[in-house]
C-alpha positions in Angstrom: 11.6 14.7 -1.5 14.9 12.7 -1.1 14.7 9.1 0.1 17.2 7.4 2.5 18.2 3.6 1.6 20.8 2.6 3.7 19.6 0.2 6.4 15.9 0.8 5.7 13.4 -1.7 4.4 9.9 -1.1 3.2 7.6 -4.2 3.0 4.3 -4.2 1.1 2.0 -7.1 1.7 -1.7 -7.6 0.5 -4.7 -9.0 2.2 -8.2 -9.6 0.8 -10.8 -7.7 2.8 -14.5 -9.3 3.5 -16.5 -6.6 1.7 -19.2 -7.3 -1.0 -17.3 -5.3 -3.2 -13.9 -6.7 -2.5 -11.9 -8.9 -4.7 -11.7 -12.4 -3.0 -8.4 -14.0 -2.6 -9.5 -16.6 -4.7 -9.1 -14.7 -8.1 -5.4 -14.5 -7.5 -4.9 -10.7 -7.3 -1.6 -9.7 -6.2 0.7 -6.7 -6.2 3.3 -6.8 -9.1 4.8 -3.4 -8.4 5.1 -1.6 -5.0 7.6 1.2 -5.4 6.7 2.9 -2.0 8.2 6.2 -0.8 9.6 6.7 2.8 9.9 10.2 3.7 13.4 11.3 4.6 11.7 13.2 7.7 10.2 10.0 9.0 13.3 8.1 8.6 15.5 10.6 10.3 12.7 10.5 13.3 12.8 6.9 13.4 9.4 6.5 12.5 8.0 3.2 11.7 4.6 1.5 11.5 2.0 -0.6 9.2 -0.7 1.5 7.3 -3.8 -0.3 6.2 -5.2 1.1 2.9 -8.6 0.3 1.2 -7.9 0.3 -2.5 -10.2 0.8 -5.1 -8.8 -1.0 -8.4 -9.9 -0.7 -11.9 -9.9 -3.5 -14.6 -6.3 -2.5 -15.5 -5.1 -3.3 -12.0 -4.6 0.7 -11.4 -5.5 2.2 -7.9 -8.5 4.8 -8.7 -8.8 5.4 -4.9 -7.3 4.7 -1.6 -8.6 5.5 1.8 -6.5 5.0 5.1 -8.3 2.1 7.1 -5.7 2.2 9.9 -3.1 4.7 10.6 0.5 4.0 11.2 0.5 6.5 13.8 2.3 8.9 11.9 0.6 11.1 9.3 3.7 11.4 7.1 3.9 7.7 6.6 -0.1 7.3 6.2 0.3 10.1 3.3 3.2 8.6 1.6 1.7 5.0 1.8 -1.4 6.4 0.2 0.2 8.4 -2.3 2.6 5.6 -3.3 -0.4 3.2 -3.7 -2.5 5.6 -5.9 0.7 6.7 -8.1 3.1 3.8 -8.3 1.5 0.8 -7.3 0.4 -2.0 -10.1 -2.0 -4.8 -9.3 -2.4 -8.0 -11.4 -6.2 -8.7 -11.6 -6.1 -10.9 -14.8 -7.6 -14.1 -13.0 -10.2 -11.8 -11.6 -13.7 -12.1 -13.2 -15.3 -9.5 -10.7 -17.0 -6.4 -11.7 -14.7 -3.3 -11.5 -14.2 -0.9 -9.7 -13.5 -3.4 -6.6 -11.9 -2.9 -3.5 -8.9 -4.4 -2.0 -7.0 -3.9 1.2 -3.2 -3.7 1.4 -0.7 -3.3 4.3 2.3 -1.0 3.8 4.9 -1.6 6.6 7.5 1.0 7.3 10.6 -0.2 9.0 13.5 1.8 10.2 16.4 -0.3 11.9 18.6 2.8 10.9 17.4 5.2 13.2 16.0 3.1 16.0 
């Protein structure tokens, strides 16, 4: 799938979620690599939005599971965000003393200024 890059921005932000299995923000977990796909078809259609994803992490900071908590309103963006988190993202969990696997919530925001 081709990716357009001119005038487009993808922002990935992380937020802890209040679950008993969730990693607390106090452990200092953060996203260290967040290469995120933006489907060309979505870009050309002017689609944008934020996908909230509950990510299950292992002790190495890799995603072993991902579930869409809140949709962007566009299936292509939701699927691209979930696939990117599972296949490309890396989290720093080195300061966490929690039992793994653990759950963390991330927001993947797609912006599309080029085709608005």
